[in-house]
LOMAR-717526 format. One record per residue (C-alpha): residue in one letter; x, y, z. Coordinates in steps of 0.02 Angstrom, whole numbers, plus 50000, padded with zeros to 5 digits. Layout:
BEGIN
aXYZ
...
! end
This chain:
BEGIN
m485335030151458
g487045033451531
d487985031151358
p489205045751336
d488995044751152
v487095048551161
v487465066251118
t487885060750942
v486105054250911
s485025066850822
r483485068150939
l482595080751051
p483135080851234
g481955070951339
v481205080651489
l480125071351619
l479025082451727
v478395073951888
d477025082551995
a475435075552082
q474445091252030
d473715090551850
l473655109951852
v475545111151885
l475875098351741
q474695107851628
r475625124451664
l477325115851630
r476655108751468
q476055126151410
l477745134151461
l478845121151378
s477885115351228
p478555128951112
y480335123751142
p481225108651065
y481005095951199
a480215078651204
l479085081051355
h478505066451468
f477335067851616
a477065057851771
r475985060051922
d476905049352050
a478525040252070
i477935023451996
q477345032451836
a479025042051835
l480065026251844
h478995017451713
v479415032151596
m481265031651638
a481275013251592
h480405015251427
c480925032251359
e482515041851332
v482535055051471
d483945067651483
l483255078751628
v481925076251768
i481025089951857
s480065082452005
a479025090352141
a479525087552321
h477935079552381
l477235064552283
p476065049552320
q477035033252373
m478805040952367
d479305059452393
g480325069152266
p482045067552350
a481815048452363
l481255047752179
l482765058052124
a483935046952229
r483225031352144
i483425039251973
h485225044552024
q485605026152062
q484835019151908
y485175032551780
p486645042751840
d486825052551683
t485085060151695
t485085077451762
r483935080651905
i483045096451966
l481905097852123
l480345109452110
t479695112952285
g478575125152380
d479135117552547
p480485127852630
d481035113152742
p482975113152729
r482995094352777
l482025090052623
i483125100452509
a484715093152589
r484055075652559
a483845079852375
i485585086952367
n486425073152461
e485465058052403
g484825063252235
e486355073952187
i485205086652104
y485805099051980
r484835113052074
y483165116352151
l481805128852104
n480465136652211
k478595135252186
p477865145952119
w479205147451988
d479755161651874
d479525155651700
q481075163751637
e482075156651785
l481455139251750
l481765140451565
l483565146651598
a483815133251724
l483265119651606
r484365125651466
q485875127651576
a485595110651645
l485455102551475
d486995112651416
h487985106351564
q487415088551531
h487995089751349
a489675096751398
e489805082551526
r489345068951403
e490545076551272
r491895076451408
q491525058251441
r491495054151261
l493165062551229
g493895053851379
l493345037451316
l494045041851145
v495675046351220
r495795030451320
q495405020351166
q496725029351064
n497935027051208
t497595008451203
e497865008551015
l499425018351028
k500065006251157
a499644991751043
l500495000850900
n502035004551002
v502154985951046
q501954981050865
l503254994650821
q504454988350947
r504224970950880
r504544977050700
v506054986650762
a506694971050850
a506374960950697
r507194973850584
t508664974750700
a508834956350695
e508694956750503
l510024970350495
q511094960950611
q510904945650502
t511354955950352
a512884963350445
d513434945350490
m513264940050305
l514254955050255
d515604950650380
l515674933450305
a515724940850134
y517174952650186
e518204937150240
e517804928550073
l518304944449983
k520064942550048
h520174925949951
s519104929549798
y518384946749747
a517314938049621
t516454927249745
g516214942049866
a515514952449728
e514204939749686
l513654937149871
f513524956149894
s512504957049732
l511264944349801
l511124954149961
v510764969849865
n509424960549769
q508494955249927
r507724972449934
l506774967849777
p505274956249765
p505764938949696
a504924942849528
k506074958249505
q507724951249568
t508914951349418
n510714949949481
r510914931049487
r510134928949314
i511264942249240
i512814934849310
e512394917449246
l511924924149070
v513554933649048
r514544918549104
a513634908248977
y513904921648844
c515824921248884
t515904902648878
i514934900448721
q515884914848634
g517544907948695
l518104923948787
d519624923648895
a519574920849082
i520094938849130
f518704946349021
q517524934049094
r517994938249276
d517844956849252
l516164955049162
a515494943349297
m515974955549434
a515234969949331
a513594960149314
a513614956649502
l513924974549554
h513154984849404
n511734991749516
i512674995149678
g512395013349649
k510525010149682
l510805005549862
s510235022249919
w508625021649826
s506925019149909
d506095002749875
q504745010649773
l506095018549655
m506995002249641
t505414993049575
t504755007049467
p504925004149277
a506225015949195
d504905022449072
l503755028249218
l505035038849311
h504675057349325
h506015070149284
q506845070649456
q506865051649476
r507505049949291
e509015060649336
r509415050249481
y509205034749375
r510455041349248
a511715044049384
y511805026449455
p513115019549334
q514305033049384
q513915031349567
s514195012449555
e515925015849477
s516335028149614
l515975015949752
l517075002549676
m518555012349617
t519365012149789
l519584993149771
e520974989949645
p520464972049597
v518804977649537
q519284993849447
d519134985949275
a517414979349314
a516964997449381
r517425004849212
l516284992349124
i514884996949249
r515075015649212
h514745013149029
h513454999549031
q512025011748994
e512835019848848
h511955018148679
w512755012948521
d512045029048433
g512825039948573
t511195044148659
g511595035048821
f512335040148986
p513345045549082
d514665050448947
r513605048948783
l514975037548709
r514595030548533
g514965014648441
e516675006248471
a517075019948602
i515995010248719
p516994996048803
l516594978848733
g516154972248907
s514934986448937
r514054982448769
v513854964748823
l513324969548993
k512004981348920
l511244966848817
a511164955548971
v510454968249090
d509114974448970
f508644956848921
i508284951549104
e507564968549157
l506334969149011
q505674952449077
c505554958949255
g504584974949209
l506084986449263
i506254995149095
l504484994849023
e502874992949130
r502314978149030
r503384962649073
m503984953348918
n504354935148899
s506154930048837
d505744929848658
e504874946948660
a506364954148753
l507514947648615
v506354955048483
f506454971548576
i508404970248571
r508484965148388
k507304980048345
y508484992148428
a510114985248359
g511124999948297
r510295011948411
l510395005348586
y511474989748555
d513044984748454
p512274977448296
q513734965748281
l513344957948449
v511494956248442
e511254940448339
g512664931548436
f511834935948594
i510154929148534
q511074912848482
v511854911848664
c510094914248739
s509364900448630
v510744888548687
y510754893448867
l508874896648897
c507624882748868
d506164894348838
v506974904348697
t506284899648523
l506904915148423
g508604906048382
d507674892248287
p507684897048100
s505934890048078
v505214902048206
r504554918848148
v503774933548245
l502224939148163
g500724951048194
t499034943248198
r498644949448026
e500164940747956
l499604923348024
a499064909647907
p498224892747930
g499424878647960
m500654888748061
i501104881548238
l501244891748395
a503064890948450
r502664897348625
n501134901348733
l500144916948674
n499634928448819
a498564943948815
d499334959948886
n498474956649052
g499364939649064
m497834928749021
l498294913448916
l497514914148748
l498334898948663
n499534885948708
a501154882048618
g500984868848488
k499254874248432
v498964872748246
l498164888748177
n496644888648065
l495734903047986
p494314904348117
l495594904848255
v496644918348168
d495064928848141
k494654926748325
l496394932648373
i496244947948262
a494584952148331
f495144949948515
e496724960648485
t495664974048410
m494484973748555
e495914974848683
g496794989048585
a498314978548594
r499654972248470
y500194954448492
s501874947148439
v501504929148393
f502934916848386
v502544903348258
k503344888948167
l503074889347982
p502444874147893
r503964863047842
e503864868047656
e503814886547692
a505244885047814
v506274876047683
g505844889447560
a506274903547675
! end
């Protein structure tokens, strides 16, 4: 009773008919029974209030004269306790004071005269229920609007907080850039690295690459004995190689290159040139900018943006290509599947002469073996084999994981024939193809 959402419940409208005369109730039953109403009957006010307390009643039609309590008083009581119930007075008494009481105290929808006209009564009942339905729907919608306004206010407060937090975050970034600009006056290289780290903050930690690429090219230059100017330019190129991605969305920044659709791929292929354009106005970094422009060229001439081939690609760009791809393969930015360091080096070795300078690949692998503690590929006793090439006595050089990341075997595990058979079966079941890094038994390693 009184719930504005009651109209959403699938039930017949409840109609309570109150009259002291059985004959009147019988006639009303005959008149209304063919229609889709749930009919309730009462002969006095006490019975009527009992029905109201225990049944769902939408409309009450009450006679004016009843035992114990007259019709206007009953309708006034129902109005107080069940204000959403529509009330109609059915009276043969022309006393205007009685009708006035029903209107003022009971706030009746209307009154009908006895004897009634059947069609008039049916029309009045239908109109009353239609009016009630419309009123309840209005109340429901009003409640819904209020709830939505409350939610909108809460969302607005939340949005304001986010805007304030984002503004503070942007202000913090701006402050950091101001500091970086001051540092840039003294050292473009230091400034380039700081800016590079700021750019990388847009990426989740697992996909942040710039710091690792910078440190890797520095290690390469040191181990290979390259001069300081080459090292400075290459380090700045490593720091700023992806500055052309600043305008990208976060989603595009983290999508693996092999999953980009045509339009995204065109934008991806433009970033080295955009990075160069942004940097060419700064004279001290122009050499680094040229390295950046060509770091996605391929040794076989299929790269971008200028489709340079072989020695026409600057040396620094070829080295930067190796470092960028090595790190991004491990971060899932080139292929959807993230590789470990050894798998990334196997990939680079596989595409030597196509994507990479074949004269640089083995030296790069040796640098990674010296510089990175988790690389085993530089060890001459380590081989990369498929599961069907494994043999008893071989020792795992590094952990073996399934494509879903689940650890299958720990590094140091000595293989036996049942274990090899299980790996082959599991690989077949997964539809995968494992690259297994193993150390050969000592006598085989010497023979190799």
